[in-house]
C-alpha positions in Angstrom: 86.1 141.0 32.2 87.8 144.4 32.7 84.9 146.6 31.8 86.7 148.3 29.0 84.4 149.0 26.1 85.4 147.7 22.7 84.5 148.4 19.2 83.6 145.0 17.9 82.8 143.9 14.3 80.4 140.8 14.1 80.9 139.0 10.9 78.1 136.7 10.2 74.5 137.4 11.5 73.1 133.9 11.8 72.3 132.1 15.0 75.8 132.3 16.4 76.6 135.9 15.5 73.2 136.9 16.9 73.9 135.2 20.2 77.3 136.8 20.5 75.8 140.3 19.7 73.2 139.9 22.4 75.8 139.1 25.1 78.3 141.7 24.0 75.5 144.5 23.9 74.6 143.5 27.4 78.3 144.0 28.4 78.4 147.5 27.0 80.4 147.1 23.9 79.9 149.2 20.7 78.9 146.6 17.9 78.8 146.7 14.0 77.2 144.0 12.0 78.3 142.6 8.7 77.1 139.7 6.6 77.4 138.8 3.0 73.6 138.6 3.0 72.9 142.2 3.6 69.3 141.6 4.4 70.2 139.2 7.3 72.5 141.9 8.7 70.0 144.5 8.4 67.2 142.4 10.1 69.4 141.8 13.2 70.6 145.4 13.2 67.1 146.6 13.1 66.0 144.2 15.8 68.8 145.2 18.2 69.4 148.9 17.2 72.9 148.2 15.9 75.0 149.6 13.1 75.2 147.6 9.9 78.2 148.0 7.6 78.7 147.1 4.0 82.2 145.9 4.3 84.8 144.9 7.0 86.8 148.0 6.8 87.2 150.4 9.6 88.7 150.8 13.1 87.7 147.8 15.3 89.4 146.4 18.4 88.0 143.0 17.8 86.4 140.9 15.1 84.0 138.0 15.9 83.9 135.5 13.0 80.6 133.6 12.9 80.4 132.7 9.2 79.9 129.1 8.0 83.1 126.9 8.6 84.2 126.9 5.1 84.8 130.6 5.2 86.6 130.7 8.6 90.1 130.5 7.3 89.8 133.3 4.7 87.9 135.6 7.1 90.2 135.1 10.2 93.3 135.7 8.0 91.7 138.9 6.6 91.0 140.2 10.1 94.5 139.3 11.5 96.1 141.0 8.5 94.1 144.2 9.5 95.8 144.0 12.9 92.5 143.1 14.8 92.3 140.5 17.5 89.9 137.7 16.4 87.5 135.4 18.2 86.3 132.8 15.8 83.3 130.5 16.3 84.2 126.8 16.5 85.4 124.9 14.7 88.5 127.0 14.2 88.6 126.0 10.5 87.2 123.4 8.0 90.5 121.5 7.5 93.6 120.9 9.9 96.0 122.7 7.5 93.9 125.8 7.5 93.8 125.8 11.3 97.5 125.6 11.5 98.0 128.4 9.0 95.8 130.9 10.8 97.5 130.1 14.1 100.8 130.8 12.4 99.5 133.9 11.0 98.3 135.2 14.4 101.7 134.4 15.9 103.6 136.2 13.2 101.2 139.2 12.7 100.8 140.0 16.4 97.0 140.1 17.1 95.6 137.4 19.3 93.4 134.5 18.0 90.9 132.7 20.3 88.1 130.2 19.7 84.6 130.8 20.8 84.3 127.3 22.3 81.2 127.8 24.4 81.3 124.5 26.2 84.9 125.0 27.5 84.6 127.9 29.7 83.2 129.0 33.0 85.4 127.2 35.5 83.8 123.8 35.3 86.0 122.6 32.6 89.2 123.8 33.9 88.3 122.4 37.3 87.6 119.0 35.9 90.9 119.1 34.0 92.7 119.6 37.2 91.0 116.7 38.9 91.9 114.5 36.0 95.5 115.5 36.2 95.8 114.8 39.9 94.5 111.3 39.3 91.2 111.7 41.1 89.5 109.3 38.6 92.5 106.9 38.2 93.8 105.6 34.8 92.7 104.9 32.2 89.8 107.3 31.9 86.9 107.0 29.3 85.0 110.0 28.5 81.5 108.8 27.0 79.4 111.3 25.3 75.9 111.1 23.6 74.8 114.1 21.6 71.3 114.0 20.1 69.6 116.9 18.5 66.4 117.4 16.2 66.9 118.4 12.6 69.2 121.5 12.0 67.7 124.1 9.8 70.8 125.4 8.1 71.6 123.3 5.1 75.4 123.7 5.3 75.4 121.6 8.5 74.9 118.7 6.3 77.4 119.6 3.6 81.0 118.2 4.4 82.5 121.0 2.2 81.0 123.8 4.1 80.2 122.6 7.7 82.2 119.4 7.8 79.3 117.3 9.1 78.1 116.6 12.6 81.3 115.5 14.0 83.1 118.6 13.0 80.6 121.2 13.6 79.1 119.7 16.6 81.7 117.1 18.0 84.6 119.6 18.3 82.9 121.0 21.4 83.8 117.8 23.2 86.9 116.9 21.2 88.5 120.3 21.8 87.8 120.0 25.6 89.2 116.4 25.5 92.4 117.7 24.1 92.7 120.0 27.1 92.0 117.1 29.4 94.0 114.2 27.8 96.6 115.8 25.5 97.6 114.4 22.1 95.6 111.8 20.4 97.3 108.6 19.0 94.5 106.5 17.5 91.3 107.2 15.7 88.4 105.1 14.6 84.7 105.5 13.6 81.6 104.6 11.9 79.4 107.1 10.1 76.2 107.5 8.3 74.4 110.3 6.3 70.6 109.8 6.9 69.4 113.3 6.1 70.5 113.3 2.5 73.4 115.5 2.8 77.1 115.0 1.8 78.3 115.1 5.4 77.7 112.5 8.2 74.9 113.4 10.5 74.9 110.2 12.6 77.6 107.8 13.9 80.1 107.1 16.7 83.9 107.7 17.1 86.6 106.5 19.5 89.8 108.4 20.1 92.7 107.1 22.1 95.2 109.7 23.9 98.8 109.4 24.7 98.4 108.4 28.3 95.8 105.6 27.9 92.7 107.8 28.1 89.9 107.6 25.5 86.8 109.5 24.3 83.8 107.7 23.0 81.4 110.1 21.2 78.2 109.4 19.5 76.1 111.9 17.5 72.7 111.7 16.0 71.2 114.8 14.1 67.6 114.6 13.2 67.3 110.8 13.5 63.6 109.7 13.0 63.2 108.5 16.6 64.5 111.7 18.1 62.1 113.6 15.8 59.1 111.5 16.4 59.6 111.0 20.1 59.7 107.3 19.8 62.9 107.3 21.8 64.3 109.4 24.6 68.0 109.6 24.1 70.2 111.2 26.5 70.7 114.7 25.2 74.2 116.2 25.2 74.9 114.0 28.2 78.3 112.8 29.2 80.2 111.1 31.9 83.9 110.7 33.1 84.5 107.0 33.8 87.6 105.8 35.7 88.6 102.8 37.9 88.8 105.0 41.0 85.6 107.1 40.3 82.9 107.8 38.0 81.1 111.1 37.6 78.4 112.7 35.3 79.8 115.5 33.4 78.1 118.0 31.0 80.1 120.5 29.1 78.1 123.7 29.5 76.9 125.9 26.7 77.4 129.3 28.5 78.3 132.0 26.3 78.3 134.7 28.9 80.9 132.7 30.9 82.9 132.1 27.7 83.1 135.8 27.0 84.1 136.6 30.6 87.2 134.5 30.0 88.0 135.2 26.4 88.0 139.0 26.6 90.5 139.4 29.4 92.8 136.9 27.5 92.4 138.8 24.4 93.5 142.0 26.2 96.3 140.3 27.9 97.5 138.7 24.6 97.3 135.2 26.2 95.5 132.0 25.4 92.7 130.9 27.7 92.4 127.4 29.1 91.1 126.1 25.8 93.6 127.1 23.2 93.7 127.4 19.5 96.1 124.4 19.4 93.5 122.4 21.3 90.9 123.5 18.6 93.3 122.8 15.7 94.0 119.3 17.1 90.2 118.5 17.4 89.7 119.5 13.7 92.4 117.0 12.7 90.9 114.4 15.0 87.5 114.6 13.2 89.2 114.1 9.8 91.3 111.3 10.9 88.2 109.5 12.3 86.4 110.2 9.1 89.3 108.6 7.2 89.4 105.6 9.5 85.8 105.1 9.1 86.1 105.1 5.4 83.8 108.3 5.1 85.1 110.2 1.9 82.2 111.4 -0.2 84.6 111.7 -3.1 87.2 109.2 -3.5 90.8 110.3 -3.9 90.2 113.7 -2.1 92.5 114.5 0.8 90.7 116.4 3.3 93.7 116.5 5.8 95.6 119.0 3.6 
C-alpha cells in the first residue's frame, strides 16, 4: 500500500460493498456510494458518514464493483469505458464469454482490472504456490476442499441466472486459486443438487483435473438441513493439499485487508497481482464445464458457456 489517498466509487452497498467500504475508510480513502436501491446506499452512507451519489458519473480514481454477478459485465465495462481502474468482486462475471470480453476491454481501453478474490492474497497463497512449483509435495497433487455454510439470505445466491449457484458464487474462491497453483484445466466432472428450491445448485461436488496431473476435489453444501440443525459437524471451509511426498492442511484465508494491501499497489503500477483476471475467468469457465458434465441445465438447450 502506497498510502496515496484515492477517490473511490463503491457500486453496490450489500454485504460485500459494505466490507470493502469499511476497510477503505480505515485506509484513508475518499469514498462515494451508489446502489440501484437508493435506500440501501443511504442506509450505509448514514451509518458510515459517507457520500451517496445517484449515478456513476464523476471524477473517480477507482470503481469497486460489488453488485450481483449477473450485472458484473455491464457494470465493469461501463467503468472501464469511463477510464477508471476497476476492482470487481468475485466471480469476475456470470459467464466465461463475458469475463473474456471485459478482460479484452481493459487491455484495449487502458485502465487496470483486478478481481477482489479475498482468499487469494496475503502471502500465504503465493507462498503455497511456490512450494507446489518446486515439488515439495511431489506429483500428482490433490487439493481436497469442503465448504459448508448455513442458509444464505440473498435470494440471488440460489438463482443460476443471477448468482450462478454455489459453485460459481462460492466455489470460484478455491478454483481461481487452483488455477494459479496448477495451470490450465483439462477435465471436468461433477454432481449437483438444488435442495433450497432455487434454480441454481446449492449442494454437490466437482472434480477438476489439470494439465500436469494435479486435481481439485471441491464439495459445497449451502444450508443443508444437517448444517442448520446441528445434527452434523462438517469441516467448515477446510482444505488440505495432498501429495505423495507431503500432506499439509491449507485454508484459503478470507482477509480483505491483506487483499487490498496487494490490489491497490498493483492497480497503481498497472500490473496484475498473483491472482490474475485470467485465473478468475478460467475459474468461471471451469464451473460451467462442471455443470455441463454433471448434466445441470435448468433449461434444456441453453448454452451457458457463451
